[in-house]
MDTraj code that builds the backbone (N, CA, C; nanometers):
import mdtraj as md
import numpy as np

residues = "UNK UNK UNK UNK UNK UNK UNK UNK UNK UNK UNK UNK UNK UNK UNK UNK UNK UNK UNK UNK UNK UNK UNK UNK UNK UNK UNK UNK UNK UNK UNK UNK UNK UNK UNK UNK UNK UNK UNK UNK UNK UNK UNK UNK UNK UNK UNK UNK UNK UNK UNK UNK UNK UNK UNK UNK UNK UNK UNK UNK UNK UNK UNK UNK UNK UNK UNK UNK UNK UNK UNK UNK UNK UNK UNK UNK UNK UNK UNK UNK".split()
xyz = np.array([
    [0.0853, -0.1169, 0.0000],
    [0.0000, 0.0000, 0.0000],
    [0.0907, 0.1244, 0.0000],
    [0.0605, 0.2169, -0.0875],
    [0.1399, 0.3390, -0.1010],
    [0.0695, 0.4546, -0.0301],
    [0.1477, 0.5435, 0.0309],
    [0.0924, 0.6641, 0.0931],
    [0.1247, 0.7831, 0.0046],
    [0.0198, 0.8592, -0.0280],
    [0.0325, 0.9771, -0.1134],
    [-0.0022, 1.1000, -0.0299],
    [0.0834, 1.2016, -0.0375],
    [0.0599, 1.3273, 0.0351],
    [-0.0359, 1.4133, -0.0466],
    [-0.1450, 1.4569, 0.0170],
    [-0.2457, 1.5395, -0.0489],
    [-0.2548, 1.6727, 0.0255],
    [-0.2450, 1.7824, -0.0494],
    [-0.2593, 1.9170, 0.0059],
    [-0.3926, 1.9746, -0.0408],
    [-0.4622, 2.0407, 0.0502],
    [-0.5910, 2.1017, 0.0191],
    [-0.5785, 2.2539, 0.0286],
    [-0.6441, 2.3233, -0.0620],
    [-0.6413, 2.4686, -0.0623],
    [-0.7838, 2.5227, -0.0671],
    [-0.8009, 2.6422, -0.0091],
    [-0.9308, 2.7086, -0.0137],
    [-1.0405, 2.6280, 0.0535],
    [-1.1539, 2.6222, -0.0119],
    [-1.2718, 2.5548, 0.0427],
    [-1.2456, 2.4054, 0.0662],
    [-1.1527, 2.3469, -0.0071],
    [-1.1251, 2.2041, 0.0090],
    [-1.0534, 2.1753, 0.1402],
    [-0.9725, 2.2703, 0.1890],
    [-0.9123, 2.2554, 0.3215],
    [-1.0207, 2.2594, 0.4290],
    [-1.1251, 2.3392, 0.4040],
    [-1.2382, 2.3436, 0.4969],
    [-1.3144, 2.2116, 0.4950],
    [-1.3386, 2.1552, 0.3754],
    [-1.4077, 2.0258, 0.3654],
    [-1.3306, 1.9179, 0.4406],
    [-1.1993, 1.9132, 0.4180],
    [-1.1158, 1.8092, 0.4779],
    [-1.0843, 1.8387, 0.6239],
    [-1.1039, 1.9627, 0.6656],
    [-1.0730, 2.0093, 0.8001],
    [-0.9248, 1.9922, 0.8341],
    [-0.8419, 2.0043, 0.7304],
    [-0.6973, 1.9995, 0.7486],
    [-0.6320, 2.0515, 0.6205],
    [-0.5100, 2.1045, 0.6310],
    [-0.4434, 2.1552, 0.5107],
    [-0.3796, 2.0452, 0.4258],
    [-0.3497, 1.9313, 0.4883],
    [-0.2908, 1.8203, 0.4129],
    [-0.3039, 1.6914, 0.4932],
    [-0.2879, 1.5803, 0.4230],
    [-0.2920, 1.4494, 0.4875],
    [-0.2291, 1.3471, 0.3942],
    [-0.1981, 1.2306, 0.4493],
    [-0.1489, 1.1200, 0.3681],
    [-0.2621, 1.0203, 0.3498],
    [-0.2805, 0.9782, 0.2252],
    [-0.3850, 0.8823, 0.1909],
    [-0.3172, 0.7534, 0.1460],
    [-0.3593, 0.6403, 0.2018],
    [-0.3050, 0.5097, 0.1623],
    [-0.3852, 0.4532, 0.0470],
    [-0.3148, 0.4085, -0.0550],
    [-0.3791, 0.3527, -0.1739],
    [-0.3169, 0.2190, -0.2110],
    [-0.4006, 0.1226, -0.2444],
    [-0.3509, -0.0048, -0.2964],
    [-0.3102, 0.0134, -0.4416],
    [-0.3931, 0.0843, -0.5163],
    [-0.3686, 0.1120, -0.6577],
    [-0.3368, 0.2612, -0.6687],
    [-0.2091, 0.2998, -0.6652],
    [-0.1750, 0.4420, -0.6583],
    [-0.1901, 0.5161, -0.7911],
    [-0.3154, 0.5469, -0.8235],
    [-0.3428, 0.6265, -0.9426],
    [-0.4230, 0.7490, -0.9000],
    [-0.4230, 0.8500, -0.9830],
    [-0.4998, 0.9704, -0.9529],
    [-0.6481, 0.9369, -0.9432],
    [-0.6964, 0.8527, -1.0321],
    [-0.8375, 0.8127, -1.0298],
    [-0.8730, 0.7455, -0.8969],
    [-0.7881, 0.6553, -0.8495],
    [-0.8134, 0.5864, -0.7229],
    [-0.8106, 0.6852, -0.6066],
    [-0.7185, 0.7805, -0.6114],
    [-0.7099, 0.8813, -0.5056],
    [-0.8368, 0.9664, -0.5018],
    [-0.8794, 1.0160, -0.6169],
    [-1.0004, 1.0989, -0.6216],
    [-1.1235, 1.0210, -0.5784],
    [-1.1304, 0.8924, -0.6147],
    [-1.2423, 0.8086, -0.5702],
    [-1.2412, 0.7923, -0.4184],
    [-1.1223, 0.7701, -0.3621],
    [-1.1124, 0.7536, -0.2175],
    [-1.1490, 0.8831, -0.1444],
    [-1.1055, 0.9955, -0.1974],
    [-1.1413, 1.1237, -0.1350],
    [-1.2915, 1.1485, -0.1428],
    [-1.3544, 1.1081, -0.2535],
    [-1.4990, 1.1227, -0.2679],
    [-1.5728, 1.0351, -0.1667],
    [-1.5224, 0.9143, -0.1438],
    [-1.5840, 0.8264, -0.0439],
    [-1.5658, 0.8824, 0.0970],
    [-1.4491, 0.9389, 0.1226],
    [-1.4184, 0.9909, 0.2561],
    [-1.4948, 1.1187, 0.2880],
    [-1.5019, 1.2107, 0.1917],
    [-1.5593, 1.3430, 0.2169],
    [-1.6919, 1.3670, 0.1459],
    [-1.7364, 1.2739, 0.0647],
    [-1.8559, 1.2947, -0.0154],
    [-1.8191, 1.3675, -0.1433],
    [-1.9056, 1.3669, -0.2407],
    [-1.8732, 1.4354, -0.3671],
    [-1.8646, 1.5859, -0.3453],
    [-1.7613, 1.6463, -0.4020],
    [-1.7428, 1.7899, -0.3909],
    [-1.8234, 1.8580, -0.4996],
    [-1.9082, 1.9503, -0.4574],
    [-1.9925, 2.0239, -0.5507],
    [-1.9134, 2.1302, -0.6264],
    [-1.8061, 2.1758, -0.5661],
    [-1.7247, 2.2827, -0.6244],
    [-1.6369, 2.2284, -0.7372],
    [-1.6178, 2.3057, -0.8420],
    [-1.5198, 2.2643, -0.9432],
    [-1.3797, 2.2734, -0.8816],
    [-1.2902, 2.1886, -0.9279],
    [-1.1540, 2.1918, -0.8752],
    [-1.0560, 2.1426, -0.9800],
    [-0.9310, 2.1780, -0.9571],
    [-0.8219, 2.1290, -1.0399],
    [-0.7297, 2.0468, -0.9520],
    [-0.6484, 1.9640, -1.0165],
    [-0.5537, 1.8801, -0.9444],
    [-0.4142, 1.9074, -0.9989],
    [-0.3198, 1.9230, -0.9071],
    [-0.1794, 1.9362, -0.9454],
    [-0.1026, 1.8190, -0.8852],
    [-0.0160, 1.7602, -0.9651],
    [0.0742, 1.6555, -0.9178],
    [0.2148, 1.7119, -0.9315],
    [0.2837, 1.7203, -0.8191],
    [0.4186, 1.7777, -0.8154],
    [0.4214, 1.9172, -0.8778],
    [0.3217, 1.9980, -0.8403],
    [0.3097, 2.1392, -0.8786],
    [0.2791, 2.1617, -1.0260],
    [0.2315, 2.0587, -1.0956],
    [0.1888, 2.0732, -1.2348],
    [0.0426, 2.0321, -1.2451],
    [-0.0393, 2.1206, -1.3040],
    [-0.1811, 2.0893, -1.3224],
    [-0.1933, 1.9710, -1.4173],
    [-0.2766, 1.8733, -1.3795],
    [-0.2987, 1.7554, -1.4625],
    [-0.4476, 1.7420, -1.4923],
    [-0.4773, 1.6706, -1.5972],
    [-0.6151, 1.6420, -1.6349],
    [-0.6674, 1.5325, -1.5430],
    [-0.7780, 1.5589, -1.4729],
    [-0.8342, 1.4621, -1.3785],
    [-0.8792, 1.3336, -1.4453],
    [-0.9123, 1.3404, -1.5734],
    [-0.9645, 1.2220, -1.6413],
    [-0.8546, 1.1358, -1.7021],
    [-0.7298, 1.1828, -1.6997],
    [-0.6207, 1.1038, -1.7560],
    [-0.5751, 0.9988, -1.6551],
    [-0.5239, 0.8882, -1.7065],
    [-0.4691, 0.7839, -1.6207],
    [-0.3308, 0.8282, -1.5746],
    [-0.3206, 0.8712, -1.4500],
    [-0.1947, 0.9174, -1.3943],
    [-0.1558, 0.8263, -1.2796],
    [-0.0417, 0.7612, -1.2915],
    [0.0096, 0.6773, -1.1842],
    [0.0827, 0.7653, -1.0842],
    [0.0586, 0.7403, -0.9565],
    [0.1209, 0.8183, -0.8506],
    [0.2295, 0.7370, -0.7824],
    [0.3353, 0.8058, -0.7413],
    [0.4459, 0.7444, -0.6680],
    [0.4442, 0.7950, -0.5248],
    [0.5022, 0.7185, -0.4314],
    [0.5005, 0.7626, -0.2910],
    [0.5630, 0.9006, -0.2683],
    [0.6543, 0.9422, -0.3527],
    [0.7176, 1.0731, -0.3353],
    [0.6349, 1.1868, -0.3973],
    [0.5283, 1.1539, -0.4698],
    [0.4455, 1.2559, -0.5348],
    [0.3637, 1.3330, -0.4314],
    [0.3416, 1.4609, -0.4621],
    [0.2523, 1.5418, -0.3819],
    [0.1389, 1.5895, -0.4720],
    [0.0179, 1.5697, -0.4230],
    [-0.1023, 1.6043, -0.4981],
    [-0.1678, 1.7230, -0.4281],
    [-0.2114, 1.8212, -0.5061],
    [-0.2813, 1.9376, -0.4521],
    [-0.4202, 1.9447, -0.5120],
    [-0.5193, 1.9665, -0.4264],
    [-0.6577, 1.9876, -0.4699],
    [-0.6810, 2.1378, -0.4634],
    [-0.7071, 2.1970, -0.5803],
    [-0.7098, 2.3425, -0.5928],
    [-0.8478, 2.3947, -0.6332],
    [-0.8922, 2.5023, -0.5698],
    [-1.0168, 2.5669, -0.6124],
    [-0.9932, 2.6405, -0.7430],
    [-1.0997, 2.6825, -0.8098],
    [-1.0819, 2.7615, -0.9331],
    [-1.0074, 2.8924, -0.9009],
    [-0.9283, 2.9363, -0.9934],
    [-0.8537, 3.0612, -0.9768],
    [-0.9231, 3.1717, -1.0522],
    [-0.9190, 3.2892, -0.9966],
    [-0.9712, 3.4075, -1.0656],
    [-0.8519, 3.4930, -1.1052],
    [-0.8625, 3.5545, -1.2174],
    [-0.7515, 3.6387, -1.2618],
    [-0.8035, 3.7601, -1.3348],
    [-0.7145, 3.8478, -1.3649],
    [-0.7606, 3.9668, -1.4330],
    [-0.6531, 4.0279, -1.5164],
])
top = md.Topology()
chain = top.add_chain()
for i, resn in enumerate(residues, 1):
    res = top.add_residue(resn, chain, resSeq=i)
    for name in ("N", "CA", "C"):
        top.add_atom(name, md.element.get_by_symbol(name[0]), res)
traj = md.Trajectory(xyz[None], top)
């Protein structure tokens, strides 16, 4: 079982009630991680982006995660 470090920002830190945590996964993929977070916290109504090692990734792509990877759950950004 692999442990993946997950960081939460904005409203997602409020949902998780913590800024970060380690999640144990048997199948260390982004899809498995997002499924586990959905089971743990319920489906998030807010749109969000995911970054793996500080790079935004497509949530629907098959991304394998390594124990040294850090995943960030990010709220939408506003810019001007």
